C-alpha positions in Angstrom: 15.7 1.1 25.1 12.1 1.5 24.2 12.9 1.5 20.5 14.3 -2.0 20.9 11.4 -3.1 23.1 8.3 -1.3 21.8 5.0 -1.8 23.7 3.1 -1.9 20.4 4.1 -2.5 16.7 4.5 0.5 14.4 1.3 2.4 13.8 1.2 2.7 10.0 -2.4 2.7 8.8 -5.4 4.9 9.2 -7.2 2.3 11.3 -4.2 1.7 13.6 -4.7 4.8 15.8 -8.4 4.1 16.3 -7.7 0.5 17.4 -4.8 1.6 19.6 -7.0 4.3 21.3 -9.5 1.6 22.4 -6.6 -0.7 23.6 -5.0 2.1 25.6 -8.3 3.1 27.2 -8.8 -0.5 28.3 -5.3 -0.6 29.7 -5.8 2.7 31.6 -9.2 1.6 32.9 -7.8 -1.7 34.1 -4.9 0.0 35.9 -7.2 2.6 37.5 -9.8 0.0 38.6 -7.1 -2.4 39.9 -5.5 0.4 41.9 -8.8 1.6 43.4 -9.9 -2.0 44.4 -6.4 -2.7 45.9 -6.5 0.6 47.8 -10.0 -0.2 49.1 -9.0 -3.7 50.2 -5.9 -2.4 52.0 -7.7 0.6 53.6 -10.7 -1.4 54.8 -8.4 -4.1 56.2 -6.6 -1.5 58.3 -9.6 0.5 59.3 -11.9 -2.3 60.1 -9.3 -4.6 61.7 -10.3 -6.3 65.0 -9.6 -4.2 68.1 -9.3 -5.5 71.7 -11.5 -2.7 73.1 -14.7 -4.7 73.7 -16.5 -3.4 70.7 -18.4 -5.6 68.3 -19.2 -5.1 64.6 -22.5 -3.4 63.9 -24.9 -4.9 61.4 -25.3 -2.8 58.2 -28.6 -3.1 56.4 -27.3 -1.7 53.1 -27.9 1.3 50.8 -30.0 1.1 47.7 -28.5 4.3 46.4 -25.0 2.9 46.8 -25.9 -0.4 45.1 -27.4 1.5 42.1 -24.3 3.7 41.9 -21.7 0.8 41.9 -23.9 -1.1 39.4 -24.8 1.9 37.2 -21.3 3.4 36.7 -19.7 0.1 35.5 -22.7 -0.5 33.2 -22.3 2.9 31.6 -18.6 2.4 31.1 -19.1 -1.1 29.6 -21.8 0.1 27.2 -19.7 3.1 26.2 -16.8 0.7 25.4 -19.2 -1.5 23.5 -20.4 1.4 21.3 -16.9 2.6 20.8 -15.5 -0.8 19.9 -18.5 -1.5 17.6 -17.9 1.7 15.7 -14.2 1.0 15.2 -15.0 -2.6 14.2 -17.5 -1.5 11.6 -15.0 1.0 10.2 -12.4 -1.8 9.8 -14.9 -4.1 8.1 -16.6 -1.7 5.8 -14.4 -1.1 2.8 -14.5 2.6 1.7 -16.0 3.5 -1.7 -12.8 5.1 -3.0 -10.8 1.9 -3.4 -7.6 2.7 -5.3 -6.0 -0.7 -5.7 -7.4 -4.2 -5.7 -5.0 -6.9 -4.6 -5.6 -10.7 -4.8 -3.8 -12.9 -2.2 -3.8 -16.7 -2.1 -2.4 -18.5 1.0 -0.6 -21.8 0.4 1.6 -23.9 2.7 3.8 -22.0 3.3 3.7 -18.8 1.3 1.5 -15.8 0.4 1.0 -15.4 -3.4 0.2 -11.8 -4.2 -1.4 -10.6 -7.5 -1.3 -6.9 -8.5 -4.1 -5.5 -10.6 -1.5 -4.5 -13.2 -0.3 -8.1 -13.5 2.8 -8.1 -11.3 3.1 -11.1 -9.0 5.0 -11.4 -5.7 5.7 -14.2 -3.2 5.7 -13.3 0.5 6.0 -9.6 -0.4 3.7 -6.8 -1.3 4.5 -3.3 -2.6 1.9 -0.6 -2.1 1.8 3.2 -2.3 1.3 5.3 0.8 -2.0 7.2 1.2 -3.9 4.8 -1.2 -6.8 2.6 -0.2 -5.9 -1.0 -0.9 -8.6 -3.8 -0.9 -7.4 -7.4 -0.5 -9.5 -10.3 -1.7 -8.0 -13.5 -0.2 -8.5 -17.2 0.0 -6.5 -20.4 0.6 -5.5 -23.3 -1.6 -5.1 -25.9 1.2 -5.7 -25.2 4.9 -6.8 -22.2 7.0 -4.3 -19.4 7.0 -4.6 -15.8 8.4 -3.1 -12.8 6.7 -1.8 -10.5 9.5 0.0 -7.2 9.3 0.5 -6.0 12.8 1.6 -2.4 11.8 -1.7 -2.0 9.9 -3.8 -3.7 12.8 -5.4 -6.0 10.1 -5.9 -9.7 10.3 -8.3 -11.9 8.5 -8.5 -15.7 8.0 -7.9 -17.1 4.5 -10.3 -20.1 4.3 -10.3 -22.7 1.6 -13.3 -22.4 -0.6 -14.2 -19.0 0.6 -13.3 -15.4 -0.2 -12.8 -12.8 2.4 -11.8 -9.1 2.1 -10.0 -6.6 4.2 -8.6 -3.2 3.5 -6.0 -0.7 4.6 -4.6 2.7 3.9 -0.9 3.0 4.8 0.2 6.2 6.4 4.0 5.8 6.7 6.7 4.8 4.3 8.6 1.7 5.5 8.7 -2.1 5.6 6.4 -4.0 7.8 6.0 -7.7 8.7 3.5 -10.1 7.2 2.6 -13.1 9.4 0.3 -16.1 9.2 -1.7 -15.9 12.4 -3.3 -19.3 12.1 -1.3 -22.5 12.8 -1.1 -24.1 9.4 1.5 -26.9 9.6 5.1 -27.7 10.4 6.5 -24.6 8.7 3.9 -22.1 10.0 6.5 -20.0 11.6 8.3 -19.5 8.3 5.2 -18.2 6.5 6.2 -14.6 6.8 6.8 -11.7 4.4 7.0 -8.0 4.1 4.8 -5.1 3.0 6.9 -2.3 1.5 5.1 1.0 1.6 6.4 3.5 -0.9 5.8 7.1 -2.0 3.3 7.0 -5.0 6.0 8.2 -7.5 8.4 5.5 -6.2 5.7 2.9 -6.4 5.0 3.8 -10.0 8.8 3.5 -10.8 8.7 0.1 -9.1 5.8 -1.1 -11.2 7.6 0.1 -14.3 10.8 -1.7 -13.3 9.2 -5.0 -12.7 8.2 -7.5 -15.4 4.4 -7.3 -15.5 2.4 -10.4 -16.0 -1.0 -10.5 -17.5 -3.6 -8.4 -15.7 -6.2 -10.6 -14.0 -9.0 -9.6 -16.4 -6.9 -10.6 -19.5 -5.7 -13.8 -17.9 -9.3 -14.6 -17.0 -10.4 -13.9 -20.6 -7.8 -16.4 -22.0 -8.9 -19.0 -19.4 -12.5 -18.4 -20.3 -11.8 -19.1 -23.9 -9.4 -22.0 -23.4 -11.9 -23.8 -21.1 -14.5 -23.2 -23.9 -16.8 -21.3 -21.5 -17.8 -19.0 -24.4 -19.5 -22.0 -26.2 -22.4 -21.6 -23.7 -22.2 -18.1 -22.2 -22.6 -14.8 -23.9 -19.7 -12.4 -23.2 -20.8 -9.4 -25.4 -24.1 -7.6 -25.3 -26.4 -9.3 -27.8 -23.8 -11.6 -29.1 -24.2 -15.4 -28.9 -21.1 -17.5 -29.0 -22.7 -20.6 -30.5 -23.6 -19.8 -34.1 -26.8 -18.0 -33.4 -28.3 -20.8 -31.3 -29.9 -20.0 -28.0 -27.2 -19.9 -25.3 -27.0 -22.9 -23.0 -25.9 -20.8 -20.0 -26.8 -17.4 -18.7 -25.1 -14.3 -20.2 -22.1 -13.1 -18.4 -22.7 -9.4 -19.4 -23.6 -7.2 -16.4 -24.2 -10.4 -14.3 -21.9 -9.5 -11.4 -23.8 -8.0 -8.5 -27.1 -8.8 -10.0 -29.8 -11.0 -8.4 -30.7 -14.1 -10.4 -33.5 -16.6 -10.0 -32.7 -20.3 -9.6 -34.6 -23.3 -10.8 -35.7 -24.1 -7.2 -37.3 -20.6 -7.0 -34.6 -19.2 -4.8 -32.8 -15.9 -5.6 -29.1 -15.3 -5.1 -26.8 -12.4 -5.8 -24.0 -13.1 -8.2 -20.8 -12.4 -6.2 -17.3 -13.9 -5.9 -18.6 -16.8 -3.8 -21.4 -17.6 -6.2 -19.1 -17.5 -9.3 -16.6 -19.8 -7.6 -19.3 -22.3 -6.6 -20.7 -22.2 -10.1 -17.3 -23.1 -11.6 -16.5 -25.9 -9.1 -19.9 -27.1 -8.2 -22.3 -26.1 -11.0 -25.1 -28.3 -9.9 -25.4 -26.6 -6.5 -27.3 -23.6 -7.9 -28.8 -23.9 -11.4 -30.1 -20.7 -13.0 -33.8 -20.7 -13.9 -34.4 -21.3 -17.6 -31.3 -23.4 -18.2 -30.6 -27.1 -17.9 -28.0 -28.4 -15.5 -25.5 -29.4 -18.1 -22.4 -27.4 -17.0 -19.4 -29.6 -16.2 -17.4 -29.1 -13.1 -13.9 -27.7 -13.2 -12.9 -28.9 -9.8 -9.3 -30.1 -9.8 -8.6 -28.3 -13.1 -8.3 -24.8 -11.9 -6.2 -23.3 -9.1 -7.5 -20.6 -6.7 -5.5 -17.9 -8.5 -7.0 -18.9 -11.9 -10.5 -18.8 -10.4 -9.8 -15.3 -9.1 -8.7 -14.4 -12.7 -12.0 -15.7 -14.1 -13.9 -13.7 -11.5 -12.0 -10.6 -12.4 -12.9 -11.1 -16.1 -16.6 -11.7 -15.4 -16.6 -8.5 -13.3 -15.2 -6.6 -16.3 -18.0 -7.7 -18.7 -20.2 -4.7 -19.2 -23.1 -3.9 -21.6 -21.0 -1.1 -23.1 -18.5 -3.7 -24.5 -16.9 -7.0 -24.0 -14.5 -5.6 -21.5 -14.0 -2.5 -19.4 
């Protein structure tokens, strides 16, 4: 019976048990406090009921110690819950350093487009190995969506024009639902899919059996060249792409994660959001030492293509054109 009507979804990630423990503690605390309050109400109603024996209620002044007790105990419980919940929240938001796989997901009415780091693409499906840390970088092409896998206890909005990240480490082989948890239109309920968790060896066989597309970095390199970005930006250490002339844009080598100065004296860190904005709205933040002459590519590139360009720029290192 309980197998057909589970109280909670499957627990299939490293974070699921931590989140469930907080939830079960809140449920237990609610049940206990409700029972105590109900017992006190019923008991006092019976004990202090009106009696026809000529007695009258006595006036009670109060007890400072009792008031401190019934205020202090709930305060300590609530603050303990706050600290516990905060620790679990930070763990879910902070991606571990040992990321094994980077996935890219784009939400679109009404589907999830998944890009593997090895080039494979899936629609409303995602295959991952068990016991590996998977980081998801996600965005939306149209309206706000929300990538939700109940069994992993993970949910994050995919917002147009912004990148968000979440991570998981699956602990059980199986197939688990993907939902969109943000109402996104008339077919919102049909925006579902499946995460298939496989043993590492089986996952490798699945990768080998599927037709790989271009890896994001390679697809980004071709886009970079086809859009003639290399006519203004250096992509190899010490190499100018414009016949020895001074480059008209900042070098892309080692730029990701670095702080750069802008013409208005501000400083920003080059991250996914900054690169995306520079591609679509290049006049918003102009790098110091360069003229505002970069054209906009808004309407010419899809979100998956922008993610490919970002992956390519991330790969540009001073030890070579690509790593």
